[in-house]
DODRENVO-799251 format. One record per atom (N, C-alpha, C): x, y, z. Coordinates in steps of 0.1 Angstrom, whole numbers, plus 5000, padded with zeros to 4 digits. Last residue first. Layout:
BEGIN
XYZ/...
//
This chain:
BEGIN
755241851022/755941811033/755841701039/755441820986/754541800999/755341741012/756142060959/756841950970/755941940984/755342140929/755342180948/755742070956/756342080903/757142210913/756742220922/753141960890/754841940892/755442070898/749841890900/751041970892/752341980895/748141810916/748041770902/748941840893/749841650948/748941810941/748941720924/748141450972/749541480957/748741630954/748641481005/748041510993/748641530982/748741571034/749441471022/749041441011/748141801042/746741701045/747341551036/749342021031/749541951046/748741841048/748242041003/750241971009/750041941020/745341970994/746042031008/747241971007/743542040968/744541860976/745341970983/740342180962/741942200963/742442060971/738842170929/738742120946/740142150947/739042380903/738742230908/739042260923/739642610886/738142540889/738142450895/742142730885/741842570880/740442530877/741942890904/742242970890/741742810880/741542730926/741042800925/740642890910/743942590925/742942550927/741942630919/745942790930/746242750918/744742640919/745242910958/745242980948/745442920934/745642650969/744742730971/744042770956/748942660968/747642530962/746042550962/749742850977/749742820968/748442720958/748842761005/748142851000/748342870984/749942491011/748542571011/748042641002/753142561012/752442530998/751142541001/753142961019/753142801028/752242751011/753543231021/754443141015/754243011018/751143331030/751143331015/752443241010/751843321060/751143191053/750643231035/753443521064/753843371065/753143261059/751643741055/752643731051/753743591052/749643691078/749543691066/750343631056/751643721105/750943591102/750143561087/752043971096/753143911100/752243751099/749744131097/750744101089/751344011086/748944041125/748043961111/748844021098/750344201135/750344041144/749943991128/749944461132/750844441133/750944271132/747144491138/747744511128/748644421123/747344491166/746344361158/746944381144/749044721173/749744601172/748744451169/746744901167/748444911158/749144821157/744944811184/744744771164/745944811160/746244611211/745344751205/745444751188/744644301225/746044391219/745244541216/742944131230/743444211241/743844301236/744643891207/743743941218/743944011225/746443831187/745543931188/744443981198/746743521196/747743581196/747443731197/743843391190/744343421201/745543521208/744343471161/743043531170/743543541186/746243361156/746343491150/744943521160/745743051158/746543131168/746543291166/743643061138/743443021151/744243091164/745343111114/743843191116/743843181132/746842881114/747743021113/746343111119/744842621113/746042651129/746642811131/743842711090/743142711102/743742711116/745742681072/745442821072/744342801085/746742431077/747942541074/746842671079/744442261067/745142291084/745842351087/742142401046/743742391049/744042361062/739042171051/739842321051/740942291054/737841951061/738341971050/738842041041/737141971090/738341911086/738641901068/734942141081/736042211085/737042111088/732941961074/733142061061/734742131065/733141801095/733441711081/733841821073/731641981111/732941921112/733641851105/728842001099/729942141101/731442071099/728041711096/728241811084/729041891088/728241661124/728941641118/729241681104/726141861135/727441861141/728341821130/723941711121/724241871119/726241891122/723841501134/724041491122/724441621119/723141551162/724441501158/724941481142/721141701159/722441801166/723741721162/718541781145/719341671145/720841711147/717442061148/716441941150/717141811153/719142301165/719242201149/717842121157/720842641163/720042531167/719342401155/724042761157/722842711157/722142581162/725742901174/725742951162/724342901154/725643041211/725542961201/725242971186/726443281221/727043151221/726943021214/725243461208/726143431198/727343351205/722743551219/724243641227/725343581215/720943411202/721043611204/721943631208/721643191211/722043221198/721843371199/720543211237/722443201236/722643201220/717643231232/718543331242/720243311234/717742961223/717443081214/717643191221/718042761245/719142801232/718842881226/717942981277/717242881269/718542921256/719543031306/718843071297/718842961287/719843091345/719442981335/718843031323/721543281365/720243241358/720643161348/723243381385/723543221381/722243211372/723943681390/722543581387/722643451390/726143671382/725943721395/724743661394/727043531358/727843461369/727443541382/725443721340/725443601340/725443531359/726643981344/725643961349/724743791351/729543891335/729143921351/727943941349/728343841308/729143711315/728943771333/728244101299/727043991302/727743851307/730044231299/729044261311/728344191306/732244071282/732044061297/730944141303/730443851260/730743971265/731243961274/730443591249/729143681253/729343821253/733443501247/732143411237/730343501237/734443591268/735043611252/734043581243/733343501292/733243661289/733743681268/733943211286/732443271288/732343421285/736643231288/736043171276/734543231279/736643361317/737443441308/736843321292/735643131333/734843291331/735543391321/736442951341/735342931331/735143091325/737542971365/738042911359/737542901343/735343121384/736743161384/737143101371/732443171391/733243101378/734343131371/732343121422/732443191413/732843151402/730043021455/731643061442/731243111433/727742911466/728343041469/729843011463/726142821447/726542691455/727742801464/725443011430/724242911438/724942841448/727443071417/727043151428/725643121435/727142891396/728242851406/727842951418/725742881369/725142841380/725742851392/725743021342/727143031348/726243011362/723742801319/724242931330/725542901337/721742661292/723042701294/722742831309/720042411276/720142521285/720942531289/718542311243/719542321256/719542421266/716442211233/716142181248/717342201256/716642271207/716342351212/715942331226/720642161204/719042101201/718642271209/723342301189/722442301203/721142271192/726542391180/725442361173/724242291188/729242581179/728042571187/727042511180/732942611173/731042661169/730842581175/734842671190/734742701178/733242721177/734942561227/734342541214/734442651201/734442711251/736042741240/735942641229/731842741261/732642811255/733842831245/731642431265/730442491257/731142641250/732842421287/733242351279/732442411267/731342631300/732742661304/733242601291/729342451307/728942631296/730342651296/730042301324/729742281314/729142381302/730642461349/731642381337/731242331326/727342551347/728242581352/729842551343/725842361324/725442461336/726942431338/723542281298/725242281298/725742391308/721042081285/721542141298/723442171299/721441921254/720841921268/721642031277/723441831234/722141781237/721041821247/725142031215/724942031230/723341981227/728641981202/726741921198/726541931211/731142211191/730042161202/728542121203/734242161178/733142181175/731742111187/737142301172/736142231182/735242261177/739542281146/738342331151/737842291164/743242291159/741942251153/740642291157/745442441176/745242441161/743942421154/744842511216/744542371200/744342481185/744642711231/745542661231/745842561216/741442791232/742742901229/743542811226/740342561241/740342651232/740842721225/741642481267/741542421256/741542511241/741042601289/741742711285/742142621271/739942431304/738542551302/739442661295/741742241307/740342171304/739642351298/743742371324/743542311312/742842271301/742342411347/742742501342/742842501328/741942151354/740542261352/741042381345/744242061365/743742011351/742342091350/744942231384/745642241371/745042201356/742842221405/742942321396/743842311383/742141971417/741441971405/741742101398/743142041444/743241881440/743141941423/742942261459/743942271447/744042141441/741342181482/740942311469/741542291455/740741821484/741441991489/741142061475/737641681480/739141681479/739841851482/734741611487/736041551498/737541521490/733841811471/733341811484/734341781491/734441711448/734741831450/734541871468/732641491447/733941481445/734841631452/729941561446/730241471454/732041451456/730041751424/729941821435/730441701449/731941821394/730941671401/731341701420/730542081376/731841961382/730841901390/728442051346/729442081355/730642021363/726541851337/725841991350/727142051354/726441851306/727041821311/726541951323/723941781287/725341811283/726441781294/721541541294/721941661299/723741641291/720541261280/719841431278/720541541283/722841081271/721941091278/721641241273/726741171262/725441091260/724441131270/727941441241/727841371255/726441301254/730841641225/729341611228/729141501242/732741761202/732241731218/730941711219/734741661177/733441741183/733141681196/737241811155/737241761171/735541791171/738841791124/738441841134/737741731148/740941641112/740741791111/740241891119/743541361120/742441481126/742341591123/745941301108/744641241104/743141311109/747841431126/747541501116/746541451099/748041491158/747841401147/747041451135/747641711179/748841691170/748941571164/745541711188/745641821180/746941781174/744941511201/744041541185/744541641177/746241501221/746741441215/745941441198/744441711235/745941761229/746241641221/741841571235/742241671228/743741711222/743041371254/742241321240/742441431234/743741481278/744641431270/744141391258/741341661283/742541701280/743541651274/739841401290/739441461280/740141591272/741141331310/740941211301/740841281288/740841441331/742241471328/742241381312/738041521331/738741631329/740141581325/737841251343/737041261332/737741391325/738941281366/739441151357/739141221345/738041441379/738941491379/739341371368/734241491367/735241451375/736741481372/731841651358/732841641350/733941631364/728541511353/729041601354/730641591354/726741391331/727741411325/728841511338/724841321349/724141391341/725341481333/725041061360/725041151368/724841281360/724240911340/723240861352/723940971362/726040981320/724941021314/724040981334/729041011315/728540971327/726641021328/730641011296/729640921291/729440921304/731141271261/731041251278/730341181283/732841221237/731241191240/731741201257/734341291209/734941291223/733141291226/734641201175/733841241181/734641221200/737141361147/737441271159/736041311171/737141331118/736441401129/736741281139/737441211092/738941281094/738241341109/735940901096/736641001087/737941081096/735340941128/734740941115/735241011107/736540791158/736740851146/736140821135/735540821191/735640771179/735840831168/735640781225/736440841213/736040771201/733940851257/734340771246/734540851233/734440841290/735040941276/734840851266/734740671308/734040831311/733940901298/735840431308/734540411299/733740581304/739340461309/738040411313/736840471306/742740391300/741440471300/739940421307/
//
């Protein structure tokens, strides 16, 4: 591993920090591959309940490293970019973005892949590829899901940059904070304490139901809901609520306070 991406465990939260501040955290192929690898590994690690994605310096990410792109074949980065900009729909753990500055091009693609976004007041966002004679093909779906298709098309056509307040109005950002790292940790820690089984089922349902008609969505919801009803986590959640105590989720490997339930 290089030093392009810093990884740090804080309790059940994995912090991933883009670490090219001198290059505005531009996304090289190597950095993209490391980020995909770390997220995939975290998705399989039962000791990690949430992932925070942030960046060093004053820019979250300026998008692709144009110097690298200029000397590579057009197909050289397609596979890793496809994996990177679909990670929010592929994993079963919450992704939290802690956005400390501009997130442009591929940078906004990373943000749109996260499930919760905390931004600083000076954060800026934009699909700026049109200025390079390009279209944001690989990040468009994630941004469109976050903003709505018509808004995403307008952003892609104009390449305009918008501020954190507008991003919150558009639901790209959920919260603007004066202390982004602290607030992101607070949110991620809370998410990491929820039932991993329920989170994975819920995120899987959102992805499976996307784009389906209402009848099919209802069928998917019924199936996933009934499956979740049978899990030890759900039984523990009900028991804890009735007993007015905090749940001890079996999927976390925590021993229950009552007999008759096995921990997988």
